[in-house]
N, C-alpha and C positions, 0 to 999 in steps of 0.2 A: 281678285285675280283676273287678269285680262286674257282675252282669247288670243292665242298665238296667230301670227299672220300666216296665211297660206303661202307656201314656198314660191309660187309664181308671183305673188304680190311683193314678197320680200325681194326677189330677184329684180323685179321691175323698179322698185325703189332704189336698190343698189346701183342699177344701171343709170337711172335718172340722176342720182347724186354724182356718179362718176362723169356723166356727160355735162352736168353743171360745172363741175370742177374744171374740166377740160375747156369749156367755153370761156370760163373766167380767165384761165391761164393764157388762152389764145389771144385774149384781149389785153394781156399784160396787166391784169388787175390783181392786186393782193386781196386776201380775204377781208382785210380791214377796209380797203377801198370799196369793195362790193357791199360790205356791211353798212358803210356810211351812205352809199347811194340807196340802199334798201331801207334805211332807217331802222336798223336792228344791230344786234351785237355780233362780234366775230364768232362767238360760240354757236349762235343760230346758223351762221354760214357753215361752220364745221359740221353741225348736225345735219344740215340739208345736204351737204356734199357727201356725207357718209351714208345717206339713205335712211336717216332716222324717220320712223313712221309718224312721230308726233309733231313734226315741223308743220307750222301753220301754212295752209294753202296760199295765203296772201303773199308769203315770201317767195314762193315759187312763181306766182304771177308777177311780182315785182322784178324778180330776176329775169324772167323772160322779157319783160318790158325793157329793162336795161340792155339786154342782149339783142333787142330788136326782133324778138321772136314771139311776141304776145299773140299774134294771129294763130300760132300753132295750138295754144291753149283754147282759143275760141273755137277751134275745129275739132277738139277732142271727141265730143259726142254730138256731132252735128246731126240733128234729127232728120234732116233731109237725106242723110246717108245711112240711117239706122235701118239696115235690112230686116232684122228680126222685128223691130217695132212696126215697120211698114207692112210686113207680112201679116202680123197680128191684127193690124187695123183693117187690112183688106179682107180678112176672114170675117169681120163683123159688118162688112158692107152688105146691105140687103140685096137679095136677088131681084126683088120687085119693089117698086116705089108706087104707092097708090095715092090718089088725090084724097086729102082729108075729107071726112064727112062734114056737112054743114054744122056749125056750132063748135067744132073742135078747133084747137089752135092751128093756125095756118101760117105759112111763111109768106 
């Protein structure tokens, strides 16, 4: 038995699928044409556009590449913009830095 998707995750996948479908149609591509460009089947395109959670990430990346939007995938979790991660790192920064004692590893 698999764990059910949290509702916000399911909604995000549904919206992503609908957006992919709209992007494809705006470019006047059929599902078959997109499938050929991605190197996959029409059924995979249908699953992706319906928000199926089991669709391989590579097909999303390939679709974004075909649509000229691959940079958006590369910016999804940009660590330079990860506010929570940066705050957690800053909490671990020492308040004082001392010179290492002789014989201990030094930079």
